[in-house]
N, CA, C and O atoms as a Maestro MAE file, in Angstrom:
{
 s_m_m2io_version
 :::
 2.0.0
}

f_m_ct {
 s_m_title
 :::
 protein
 m_atom[308] {
  # First column is atom index #
  i_m_mmod_type
  r_m_x_coord
  r_m_y_coord
  r_m_z_coord
  i_m_residue_number
  s_m_chain_name
  s_m_pdb_residue_name
  s_m_pdb_atom_name
  i_m_atomic_number
  :::
  1 25 147.931 43.327 107.596 1 A "MET " " N  " 7
  2 3 148.094 41.753 108.344 1 A "MET " " CA " 6
  3 2 146.940 42.952 109.748 1 A "MET " " C  " 6
  4 15 147.109 44.113 110.119 1 A "MET " " O  " 8
  5 25 146.295 42.323 109.971 2 A "PRO " " N  " 7
  6 3 145.508 42.291 111.207 2 A "PRO " " CA " 6
  7 2 146.634 42.601 112.977 2 A "PRO " " C  " 6
  8 15 146.595 43.390 113.921 2 A "PRO " " O  " 8
  9 25 147.337 41.632 112.623 3 A "THR " " N  " 7
  10 3 148.713 41.295 113.532 3 A "THR " " CA " 6
  11 2 149.493 42.159 113.427 3 A "THR " " C  " 6
  12 15 148.870 42.898 114.189 3 A "THR " " O  " 8
  13 25 150.281 42.711 113.169 4 A "GLN " " N  " 7
  14 3 151.353 43.958 112.699 4 A "GLN " " CA " 6
  15 2 151.244 45.143 113.566 4 A "GLN " " C  " 6
  16 15 151.936 46.157 113.475 4 A "GLN " " O  " 8
  17 25 150.030 44.848 114.662 5 A "ASN " " N  " 7
  18 3 149.897 46.798 115.036 5 A "ASN " " CA " 6
  19 2 149.064 45.983 116.080 5 A "ASN " " C  " 6
  20 15 148.682 44.863 115.741 5 A "ASN " " O  " 8
  21 25 148.689 46.558 117.584 6 A "VAL " " N  " 7
  22 3 148.517 46.053 118.773 6 A "VAL " " CA " 6
  23 2 147.040 46.706 117.995 6 A "VAL " " C  " 6
  24 15 146.209 45.838 117.727 6 A "VAL " " O  " 8
  25 25 146.680 48.094 117.636 7 A "ALA " " N  " 7
  26 3 145.452 48.488 118.421 7 A "ALA " " CA " 6
  27 2 144.197 47.675 117.260 7 A "ALA " " C  " 6
  28 15 142.983 47.506 117.367 7 A "ALA " " O  " 8
  29 25 145.426 47.232 115.934 8 A "VAL " " N  " 7
  30 3 144.549 46.772 115.557 8 A "VAL " " CA " 6
  31 2 143.733 45.871 115.586 8 A "VAL " " C  " 6
  32 15 142.570 45.971 115.195 8 A "VAL " " O  " 8
  33 25 144.443 44.523 116.227 9 A "ALA " " N  " 7
  34 3 144.595 42.964 116.657 9 A "ALA " " CA " 6
  35 2 143.924 43.856 118.195 9 A "ALA " " C  " 6
  36 15 144.795 44.703 117.994 9 A "ALA " " O  " 8
  37 25 143.489 44.173 118.959 10 A "VAL " " N  " 7
  38 3 143.066 44.497 119.492 10 A "VAL " " CA " 6
  39 2 141.448 44.445 119.063 10 A "VAL " " C  " 6
  40 15 140.528 43.722 119.444 10 A "VAL " " O  " 8
  41 25 141.504 45.294 118.313 11 A "THR " " N  " 7
  42 3 140.237 45.857 117.597 11 A "THR " " CA " 6
  43 2 138.918 44.116 117.061 11 A "THR " " C  " 6
  44 15 137.758 43.713 117.149 11 A "THR " " O  " 8
  45 25 140.065 43.810 116.626 12 A "LEU " " N  " 7
  46 3 139.745 42.677 115.482 12 A "LEU " " CA " 6
  47 2 139.115 41.549 116.912 12 A "LEU " " C  " 6
  48 15 137.957 41.142 116.997 12 A "LEU " " O  " 8
  49 25 139.891 41.339 117.592 13 A "TRP " " N  " 7
  50 3 139.700 40.301 118.737 13 A "TRP " " CA " 6
  51 2 138.127 41.277 119.308 13 A "TRP " " C  " 6
  52 15 137.091 40.611 119.326 13 A "TRP " " O  " 8
  53 25 138.030 42.755 119.730 14 A "THR " " N  " 7
  54 3 136.527 43.151 120.205 14 A "THR " " CA " 6
  55 2 135.998 42.672 119.425 14 A "THR " " C  " 6
  56 15 134.843 42.937 119.757 14 A "THR " " O  " 8
  57 25 135.920 42.050 118.454 15 A "PHE " " N  " 7
  58 3 134.476 42.705 116.951 15 A "PHE " " CA " 6
  59 2 134.537 41.133 117.369 15 A "PHE " " C  " 6
  60 15 133.796 40.642 118.221 15 A "PHE " " O  " 8
  61 25 135.385 40.522 116.750 16 A "ALA " " N  " 7
  62 3 135.227 38.769 116.895 16 A "ALA " " CA " 6
  63 2 133.885 38.388 118.790 16 A "ALA " " C  " 6
  64 15 133.016 37.522 118.680 16 A "ALA " " O  " 8
  65 25 134.072 39.376 120.545 17 A "PHE " " N  " 7
  66 3 133.946 38.498 121.373 17 A "PHE " " CA " 6
  67 2 132.599 38.965 121.061 17 A "PHE " " C  " 6
  68 15 131.640 38.245 121.343 17 A "PHE " " O  " 8
  69 25 132.378 40.499 120.311 18 A "TRP " " N  " 7
  70 3 131.026 41.495 119.991 18 A "TRP " " CA " 6
  71 2 130.108 40.329 119.684 18 A "TRP " " C  " 6
  72 15 129.229 39.847 120.399 18 A "TRP " " O  " 8
  73 25 130.651 39.841 117.996 19 A "TYR " " N  " 7
  74 3 129.963 39.111 117.312 19 A "TYR " " CA " 6
  75 2 130.038 37.426 118.197 19 A "TYR " " C  " 6
  76 15 128.909 37.052 118.513 19 A "TYR " " O  " 8
  77 25 131.040 36.554 118.554 20 A "TRP " " N  " 7
  78 3 130.339 35.394 119.322 20 A "TRP " " CA " 6
  79 2 129.286 35.988 120.778 20 A "TRP " " C  " 6
  80 15 129.256 35.027 121.547 20 A "TRP " " O  " 8
  81 25 128.606 36.957 121.285 21 A "LEU " " N  " 7
  82 3 128.607 37.506 121.927 21 A "LEU " " CA " 6
  83 2 126.517 37.803 121.720 21 A "LEU " " C  " 6
  84 15 125.519 37.426 122.334 21 A "LEU " " O  " 8
  85 25 126.772 38.585 120.621 22 A "LEU " " N  " 7
  86 3 125.885 38.672 120.289 22 A "LEU " " CA " 6
  87 2 124.713 37.960 119.245 22 A "LEU " " C  " 6
  88 15 123.485 38.020 119.296 22 A "LEU " " O  " 8
  89 25 125.640 37.253 118.266 23 A "VAL " " N  " 7
  90 3 125.020 35.753 117.377 23 A "VAL " " CA " 6
  91 2 124.581 34.986 117.855 23 A "VAL " " C  " 6
  92 15 125.270 34.010 118.153 23 A "VAL " " O  " 8
  93 25 123.177 35.030 118.181 24 A "ARG " " N  " 7
  94 3 122.688 33.466 118.618 24 A "ARG " " CA " 6
  95 2 122.288 31.899 117.955 24 A "ARG " " C  " 6
  96 15 121.897 31.470 116.870 24 A "ARG " " O  " 8
  97 25 122.585 31.428 119.090 25 A "THR " " N  " 7
  98 3 122.898 29.451 118.382 25 A "THR " " CA " 6
  99 2 121.322 29.746 117.953 25 A "THR " " C  " 6
  100 15 120.651 30.584 118.555 25 A "THR " " O  " 8
  101 25 120.750 28.876 116.719 26 A "PRO " " N  " 7
  102 3 119.471 28.664 116.902 26 A "PRO " " CA " 6
  103 2 118.769 27.155 118.058 26 A "PRO " " C  " 6
  104 15 119.622 26.514 118.671 26 A "PRO " " O  " 8
  105 25 118.213 27.006 118.122 27 A "GLY " " N  " 7
  106 3 117.175 25.882 119.021 27 A "GLY " " CA " 6
  107 2 118.627 25.605 120.406 27 A "GLY " " C  " 6
  108 15 119.494 24.745 120.565 27 A "GLY " " O  " 8
  109 25 118.196 26.919 121.181 28 A "GLN " " N  " 7
  110 3 119.399 26.683 122.312 28 A "GLN " " CA " 6
  111 2 117.985 26.316 123.224 28 A "GLN " " C  " 6
  112 15 116.935 26.838 122.848 28 A "GLN " " O  " 8
  113 25 117.971 25.423 124.411 29 A "ALA " " N  " 7
  114 3 117.056 25.687 124.841 29 A "ALA " " CA " 6
  115 2 116.430 26.677 125.709 29 A "ALA " " C  " 6
  116 15 117.200 27.622 125.877 29 A "ALA " " O  " 8
  117 25 115.276 26.824 126.350 30 A "GLY " " N  " 7
  118 3 115.290 28.350 126.910 30 A "GLY " " CA " 6
  119 2 115.176 29.785 126.414 30 A "GLY " " C  " 6
  120 15 114.710 30.798 126.936 30 A "GLY " " O  " 8
  121 25 115.839 29.509 125.055 31 A "ASP " " N  " 7
  122 3 115.753 30.732 124.676 31 A "ASP " " CA " 6
  123 2 114.588 31.102 123.722 31 A "ASP " " C  " 6
  124 15 114.051 30.350 122.909 31 A "ASP " " O  " 8
  125 25 114.256 32.586 124.010 32 A "ASP " " N  " 7
  126 3 113.449 33.473 123.265 32 A "ASP " " CA " 6
  127 2 113.375 33.740 121.195 32 A "ASP " " C  " 6
  128 15 114.107 34.012 120.243 32 A "ASP " " O  " 8
  129 25 112.169 33.467 121.482 33 A "PRO " " N  " 7
  130 3 112.341 33.458 119.171 33 A "PRO " " CA " 6
  131 2 113.242 35.292 118.889 33 A "PRO " " C  " 6
  132 15 113.963 35.844 118.057 33 A "PRO " " O  " 8
  133 25 112.902 35.442 119.556 34 A "ALA " " N  " 7
  134 3 113.271 37.687 118.804 34 A "ALA " " CA " 6
  135 2 114.318 37.877 120.142 34 A "ALA " " C  " 6
  136 15 114.132 37.570 121.319 34 A "ALA " " O  " 8
  137 25 115.156 38.327 119.666 35 A "PRO " " N  " 7
  138 3 117.047 38.447 120.365 35 A "PRO " " CA " 6
  139 2 116.010 40.021 121.117 35 A "PRO " " C  " 6
  140 15 115.208 40.375 120.253 35 A "PRO " " O  " 8
  141 25 115.888 40.971 122.487 36 A "ALA " " N  " 7
  142 3 116.452 41.629 123.386 36 A "ALA " " CA " 6
  143 2 116.695 42.896 121.811 36 A "ALA " " C  " 6
  144 15 116.436 42.371 120.728 36 A "ALA " " O  " 8
  145 25 117.119 44.300 121.764 37 A "PRO " " N  " 7
  146 3 117.139 45.112 121.166 37 A "PRO " " CA " 6
  147 2 118.724 45.580 121.585 37 A "PRO " " C  " 6
  148 15 118.919 45.426 122.790 37 A "PRO " " O  " 8
  149 25 119.592 45.978 121.034 38 A "LEU " " N  " 7
  150 3 120.586 46.961 121.692 38 A "LEU " " CA " 6
  151 2 119.890 48.175 121.896 38 A "LEU " " C  " 6
  152 15 119.048 48.764 121.218 38 A "LEU " " O  " 8
  153 25 120.771 48.572 123.673 39 A "GLY " " N  " 7
  154 3 120.313 49.372 124.421 39 A "GLY " " CA " 6
  155 2 121.437 51.022 123.114 39 A "GLY " " C  " 6
  156 15 122.005 51.015 122.022 39 A "GLY " " O  " 8
  157 25 121.142 52.092 124.224 40 A "LEU " " N  " 7
  158 3 122.083 53.128 123.178 40 A "LEU " " CA " 6
  159 2 123.176 53.010 124.134 40 A "LEU " " C  " 6
  160 15 123.797 54.069 124.035 40 A "LEU " " O  " 8
  161 25 123.727 52.278 125.002 41 A "ARG " " N  " 7
  162 3 125.185 52.476 125.769 41 A "ARG " " CA " 6
  163 2 126.030 51.773 125.028 41 A "ARG " " C  " 6
  164 15 127.230 52.024 124.915 41 A "ARG " " O  " 8
  165 25 125.044 50.271 124.148 42 A "THR " " N  " 7
  166 3 126.086 49.046 123.598 42 A "THR " " CA " 6
  167 2 126.366 49.921 122.604 42 A "THR " " C  " 6
  168 15 127.530 50.301 122.727 42 A "THR " " O  " 8
  169 25 125.413 50.778 120.976 43 A "TRP " " N  " 7
  170 3 125.662 51.188 120.451 43 A "TRP " " CA " 6
  171 2 126.486 51.770 120.093 43 A "TRP " " C  " 6
  172 15 127.274 51.636 119.156 43 A "TRP " " O  " 8
  173 25 126.267 52.921 121.316 44 A "VAL " " N  " 7
  174 3 127.974 54.508 121.228 44 A "VAL " " CA " 6
  175 2 128.991 53.587 121.901 44 A "VAL " " C  " 6
  176 15 130.089 53.886 121.430 44 A "VAL " " O  " 8
  177 25 129.146 52.369 123.000 45 A "ALA " " N  " 7
  178 3 130.962 51.736 122.711 45 A "ALA " " CA " 6
  179 2 130.659 50.580 120.902 45 A "ALA " " C  " 6
  180 15 131.572 49.757 120.844 45 A "ALA " " O  " 8
  181 25 129.960 50.480 120.014 46 A "ILE " " N  " 7
  182 3 130.439 50.013 119.225 46 A "ILE " " CA " 6
  183 2 131.165 50.830 118.159 46 A "ILE " " C  " 6
  184 15 132.160 50.520 117.504 46 A "ILE " " O  " 8
  185 25 130.318 52.129 118.136 47 A "TRP " " N  " 7
  186 3 130.576 53.290 117.748 47 A "TRP " " CA " 6
  187 2 131.888 53.837 118.000 47 A "TRP " " C  " 6
  188 15 132.510 54.382 117.089 47 A "TRP " " O  " 8
  189 25 132.388 53.725 119.249 48 A "VAL " " N  " 7
  190 3 133.861 54.720 119.514 48 A "VAL " " CA " 6
  191 2 134.320 53.236 119.406 48 A "VAL " " C  " 6
  192 15 134.972 53.503 118.397 48 A "VAL " " O  " 8
  193 25 134.515 52.090 119.547 49 A "VAL " " N  " 7
  194 3 134.610 51.055 118.980 49 A "VAL " " CA " 6
  195 2 135.618 51.328 117.957 49 A "VAL " " C  " 6
  196 15 136.843 51.448 117.991 49 A "VAL " " O  " 8
  197 25 134.370 51.416 116.659 50 A "VAL " " N  " 7
  198 3 134.877 51.771 115.554 50 A "VAL " " CA " 6
  199 2 135.436 52.466 114.773 50 A "VAL " " C  " 6
  200 15 136.027 52.148 113.741 50 A "VAL " " O  " 8
  201 25 135.245 53.646 115.322 51 A "ALA " " N  " 7
  202 3 135.407 55.248 115.245 51 A "ALA " " CA " 6
  203 2 137.263 54.635 115.936 51 A "ALA " " C  " 6
  204 15 137.167 53.475 115.535 51 A "ALA " " O  " 8
  205 25 137.549 54.645 116.074 52 A "MET " " N  " 7
  206 3 139.069 53.539 116.910 52 A "MET " " CA " 6
  207 2 139.743 53.318 116.487 52 A "MET " " C  " 6
  208 15 140.785 53.955 116.337 52 A "MET " " O  " 8
  209 25 139.342 51.889 115.937 53 A "SER " " N  " 7
  210 3 139.767 51.219 114.913 53 A "SER " " CA " 6
  211 2 139.679 52.018 113.796 53 A "SER " " C  " 6
  212 15 140.891 52.075 113.590 53 A "SER " " O  " 8
  213 25 139.076 52.854 112.679 54 A "ALA " " N  " 7
  214 3 139.151 53.976 111.980 54 A "ALA " " CA " 6
  215 2 140.135 54.936 111.867 54 A "ALA " " C  " 6
  216 15 140.832 55.193 110.885 54 A "ALA " " O  " 8
  217 25 140.130 55.415 112.900 55 A "GLY " " N  " 7
  218 3 141.758 55.866 113.318 55 A "GLY " " CA " 6
  219 2 142.695 55.788 114.110 55 A "GLY " " C  " 6
  220 15 143.330 56.750 114.540 55 A "GLY " " O  " 8
  221 25 142.963 54.054 114.517 56 A "GLY " " N  " 7
  222 3 144.534 53.767 114.884 56 A "GLY " " CA " 6
  223 2 144.601 52.646 112.879 56 A "GLY " " C  " 6
  224 15 145.682 52.324 112.384 56 A "GLY " " O  " 8
  225 25 143.535 52.395 112.347 57 A "THR " " N  " 7
  226 3 143.846 52.164 110.687 57 A "THR " " CA " 6
  227 2 145.131 53.208 110.315 57 A "THR " " C  " 6
  228 15 146.348 53.259 110.139 57 A "THR " " O  " 8
  229 25 143.526 54.221 110.341 58 A "ALA " " N  " 7
  230 3 144.858 54.812 109.522 58 A "ALA " " CA " 6
  231 2 145.977 56.283 110.002 58 A "ALA " " C  " 6
  232 15 146.677 57.110 109.417 58 A "ALA " " O  " 8
  233 25 145.630 55.976 111.257 59 A "TYR " " N  " 7
  234 3 147.747 56.440 111.510 59 A "TYR " " CA " 6
  235 2 148.326 55.168 111.010 59 A "TYR " " C  " 6
  236 15 148.542 55.491 109.842 59 A "TYR " " O  " 8
  237 25 148.701 53.997 111.112 60 A "ALA " " N  " 7
  238 3 149.546 53.561 111.118 60 A "ALA " " CA " 6
  239 2 149.599 53.141 109.885 60 A "ALA " " C  " 6
  240 15 150.604 52.493 109.594 60 A "ALA " " O  " 8
  241 25 148.462 53.395 108.705 61 A "ALA " " N  " 7
  242 3 149.263 53.337 107.945 61 A "ALA " " CA " 6
  243 2 149.761 54.367 106.683 61 A "ALA " " C  " 6
  244 15 150.082 54.078 105.530 61 A "ALA " " O  " 8
  245 25 149.694 55.705 107.379 62 A "ARG " " N  " 7
  246 3 150.412 56.644 107.582 62 A "ARG " " CA " 6
  247 2 151.725 56.554 108.104 62 A "ARG " " C  " 6
  248 15 152.534 57.453 107.874 62 A "ARG " " O  " 8
  249 25 151.988 55.671 108.709 63 A "ASP " " N  " 7
  250 3 153.246 56.076 109.790 63 A "ASP " " CA " 6
  251 2 154.036 54.868 109.941 63 A "ASP " " C  " 6
  252 15 155.040 54.710 109.247 63 A "ASP " " O  " 8
  253 25 153.665 53.998 110.794 64 A "GLY " " N  " 7
  254 3 154.722 53.238 111.144 64 A "GLY " " CA " 6
  255 2 155.098 51.407 109.999 64 A "GLY " " C  " 6
  256 15 155.990 50.574 109.840 64 A "GLY " " O  " 8
  257 25 153.197 51.830 109.354 65 A "LEU " " N  " 7
  258 3 153.305 50.086 108.583 65 A "LEU " " CA " 6
  259 2 153.663 50.981 106.395 65 A "LEU " " C  " 6
  260 15 153.921 50.552 105.271 65 A "LEU " " O  " 8
  261 25 153.458 52.091 106.966 66 A "ARG " " N  " 7
  262 3 153.861 52.525 105.420 66 A "ARG " " CA " 6
  263 2 155.448 51.668 105.221 66 A "ARG " " C  " 6
  264 15 156.271 51.516 106.123 66 A "ARG " " O  " 8
  265 25 155.632 51.003 103.264 67 A "VAL " " N  " 7
  266 3 156.478 50.488 102.992 67 A "VAL " " CA " 6
  267 2 158.058 51.384 103.056 67 A "VAL " " C  " 6
  268 15 158.966 50.594 103.313 67 A "VAL " " O  " 8
  269 25 158.607 53.008 102.856 68 A "PRO " " N  " 7
  270 3 159.276 53.395 103.591 68 A "PRO " " CA " 6
  271 2 159.768 53.379 104.742 68 A "PRO " " C  " 6
  272 15 160.969 53.299 105.001 68 A "PRO " " O  " 8
  273 25 158.764 53.463 105.606 69 A "GLN " " N  " 7
  274 3 159.155 53.358 107.080 69 A "GLN " " CA " 6
  275 2 159.559 52.315 107.068 69 A "GLN " " C  " 6
  276 15 160.758 52.079 107.214 69 A "GLN " " O  " 8
  277 25 158.667 51.417 106.892 70 A "ARG " " N  " 7
  278 3 159.006 49.367 107.064 70 A "ARG " " CA " 6
  279 2 161.219 49.121 106.842 70 A "ARG " " C  " 6
  280 15 162.070 48.570 107.540 70 A "ARG " " O  " 8
  281 25 161.266 49.974 105.363 71 A "ALA " " N  " 7
  282 3 162.824 49.274 105.259 71 A "ALA " " CA " 6
  283 2 163.685 50.577 106.212 71 A "ALA " " C  " 6
  284 15 164.890 50.439 106.424 71 A "ALA " " O  " 8
  285 25 163.170 51.425 106.573 72 A "VAL " " N  " 7
  286 3 164.417 52.558 107.762 72 A "VAL " " CA " 6
  287 2 164.440 51.240 108.707 72 A "VAL " " C  " 6
  288 15 165.492 50.611 108.820 72 A "VAL " " O  " 8
  289 25 162.929 50.719 109.576 73 A "THR " " N  " 7
  290 3 163.548 50.631 110.213 73 A "THR " " CA " 6
  291 2 164.004 49.151 110.375 73 A "THR " " C  " 6
  292 15 164.843 48.829 111.217 73 A "THR " " O  " 8
  293 25 163.328 48.143 109.409 74 A "ALA " " N  " 7
  294 3 164.036 47.083 108.998 74 A "ALA " " CA " 6
  295 2 165.923 47.848 108.249 74 A "ALA " " C  " 6
  296 15 166.490 47.424 107.242 74 A "ALA " " O  " 8
  297 25 166.210 48.502 108.779 75 A "ALA " " N  " 7
  298 3 167.768 48.471 107.693 75 A "ALA " " CA " 6
  299 2 167.914 48.312 106.673 75 A "ALA " " C  " 6
  300 15 169.004 48.000 106.191 75 A "ALA " " O  " 8
  301 25 166.683 48.505 105.913 76 A "TRP " " N  " 7
  302 3 167.386 48.328 104.330 76 A "TRP " " CA " 6
  303 2 167.614 49.768 103.428 76 A "TRP " " C  " 6
  304 15 167.053 50.857 103.552 76 A "TRP " " O  " 8
  305 25 168.431 49.421 102.689 77 A "PRO " " N  " 7
  306 3 168.863 50.490 102.044 77 A "PRO " " CA " 6
  307 2 167.687 50.479 101.513 77 A "PRO " " C  " 6
  308 15 167.373 51.339 100.690 77 A "PRO " " O  " 8
  :::
 }
 m_bond[307] {
  # First column is bond index #
  i_m_from
  i_m_to
  i_m_order
  :::
  1 1 2 1
  2 2 3 1
  3 3 4 2
  4 3 5 1
  5 5 6 1
  6 6 7 1
  7 7 8 2
  8 7 9 1
  9 9 10 1
  10 10 11 1
  11 11 12 2
  12 11 13 1
  13 13 14 1
  14 14 15 1
  15 15 16 2
  16 15 17 1
  17 17 18 1
  18 18 19 1
  19 19 20 2
  20 19 21 1
  21 21 22 1
  22 22 23 1
  23 23 24 2
  24 23 25 1
  25 25 26 1
  26 26 27 1
  27 27 28 2
  28 27 29 1
  29 29 30 1
  30 30 31 1
  31 31 32 2
  32 31 33 1
  33 33 34 1
  34 34 35 1
  35 35 36 2
  36 35 37 1
  37 37 38 1
  38 38 39 1
  39 39 40 2
  40 39 41 1
  41 41 42 1
  42 42 43 1
  43 43 44 2
  44 43 45 1
  45 45 46 1
  46 46 47 1
  47 47 48 2
  48 47 49 1
  49 49 50 1
  50 50 51 1
  51 51 52 2
  52 51 53 1
  53 53 54 1
  54 54 55 1
  55 55 56 2
  56 55 57 1
  57 57 58 1
  58 58 59 1
  59 59 60 2
  60 59 61 1
  61 61 62 1
  62 62 63 1
  63 63 64 2
  64 63 65 1
  65 65 66 1
  66 66 67 1
  67 67 68 2
  68 67 69 1
  69 69 70 1
  70 70 71 1
  71 71 72 2
  72 71 73 1
  73 73 74 1
  74 74 75 1
  75 75 76 2
  76 75 77 1
  77 77 78 1
  78 78 79 1
  79 79 80 2
  80 79 81 1
  81 81 82 1
  82 82 83 1
  83 83 84 2
  84 83 85 1
  85 85 86 1
  86 86 87 1
  87 87 88 2
  88 87 89 1
  89 89 90 1
  90 90 91 1
  91 91 92 2
  92 91 93 1
  93 93 94 1
  94 94 95 1
  95 95 96 2
  96 95 97 1
  97 97 98 1
  98 98 99 1
  99 99 100 2
  100 99 101 1
  101 101 102 1
  102 102 103 1
  103 103 104 2
  104 103 105 1
  105 105 106 1
  106 106 107 1
  107 107 108 2
  108 107 109 1
  109 109 110 1
  110 110 111 1
  111 111 112 2
  112 111 113 1
  113 113 114 1
  114 114 115 1
  115 115 116 2
  116 115 117 1
  117 117 118 1
  118 118 119 1
  119 119 120 2
  120 119 121 1
  121 121 122 1
  122 122 123 1
  123 123 124 2
  124 123 125 1
  125 125 126 1
  126 126 127 1
  127 127 128 2
  128 127 129 1
  129 129 130 1
  130 130 131 1
  131 131 132 2
  132 131 133 1
  133 133 134 1
  134 134 135 1
  135 135 136 2
  136 135 137 1
  137 137 138 1
  138 138 139 1
  139 139 140 2
  140 139 141 1
  141 141 142 1
  142 142 143 1
  143 143 144 2
  144 143 145 1
  145 145 146 1
  146 146 147 1
  147 147 148 2
  148 147 149 1
  149 149 150 1
  150 150 151 1
  151 151 152 2
  152 151 153 1
  153 153 154 1
  154 154 155 1
  155 155 156 2
  156 155 157 1
  157 157 158 1
  158 158 159 1
  159 159 160 2
  160 159 161 1
  161 161 162 1
  162 162 163 1
  163 163 164 2
  164 163 165 1
  165 165 166 1
  166 166 167 1
  167 167 168 2
  168 167 169 1
  169 169 170 1
  170 170 171 1
  171 171 172 2
  172 171 173 1
  173 173 174 1
  174 174 175 1
  175 175 176 2
  176 175 177 1
  177 177 178 1
  178 178 179 1
  179 179 180 2
  180 179 181 1
  181 181 182 1
  182 182 183 1
  183 183 184 2
  184 183 185 1
  185 185 186 1
  186 186 187 1
  187 187 188 2
  188 187 189 1
  189 189 190 1
  190 190 191 1
  191 191 192 2
  192 191 193 1
  193 193 194 1
  194 194 195 1
  195 195 196 2
  196 195 197 1
  197 197 198 1
  198 198 199 1
  199 199 200 2
  200 199 201 1
  201 201 202 1
  202 202 203 1
  203 203 204 2
  204 203 205 1
  205 205 206 1
  206 206 207 1
  207 207 208 2
  208 207 209 1
  209 209 210 1
  210 210 211 1
  211 211 212 2
  212 211 213 1
  213 213 214 1
  214 214 215 1
  215 215 216 2
  216 215 217 1
  217 217 218 1
  218 218 219 1
  219 219 220 2
  220 219 221 1
  221 221 222 1
  222 222 223 1
  223 223 224 2
  224 223 225 1
  225 225 226 1
  226 226 227 1
  227 227 228 2
  228 227 229 1
  229 229 230 1
  230 230 231 1
  231 231 232 2
  232 231 233 1
  233 233 234 1
  234 234 235 1
  235 235 236 2
  236 235 237 1
  237 237 238 1
  238 238 239 1
  239 239 240 2
  240 239 241 1
  241 241 242 1
  242 242 243 1
  243 243 244 2
  244 243 245 1
  245 245 246 1
  246 246 247 1
  247 247 248 2
  248 247 249 1
  249 249 250 1
  250 250 251 1
  251 251 252 2
  252 251 253 1
  253 253 254 1
  254 254 255 1
  255 255 256 2
  256 255 257 1
  257 257 258 1
  258 258 259 1
  259 259 260 2
  260 259 261 1
  261 261 262 1
  262 262 263 1
  263 263 264 2
  264 263 265 1
  265 265 266 1
  266 266 267 1
  267 267 268 2
  268 267 269 1
  269 269 270 1
  270 270 271 1
  271 271 272 2
  272 271 273 1
  273 273 274 1
  274 274 275 1
  275 275 276 2
  276 275 277 1
  277 277 278 1
  278 278 279 1
  279 279 280 2
  280 279 281 1
  281 281 282 1
  282 282 283 1
  283 283 284 2
  284 283 285 1
  285 285 286 1
  286 286 287 1
  287 287 288 2
  288 287 289 1
  289 289 290 1
  290 290 291 1
  291 291 292 2
  292 291 293 1
  293 293 294 1
  294 294 295 1
  295 295 296 2
  296 295 297 1
  297 297 298 1
  298 298 299 1
  299 299 300 2
  300 299 301 1
  301 301 302 1
  302 302 303 1
  303 303 304 2
  304 303 305 1
  305 305 306 1
  306 306 307 1
  307 307 308 2
  :::
 }
}
């Protein structure tokens, strides 16, 4: 679940915002027929977020979200 971990939730909403920002609605008045290509800084930012998301997800999967660890946290036998 994306909302069980804060880092994953923030990454999900970052991707959702970027998708909303980069996807153009066809037929908007004054739009160019071809969108401008993404610059190097944008691609670097995208890949930094992807790497941080993958690392955070791997860390959460091996640490706090493992079933035995969740049972200990919830005081289950």
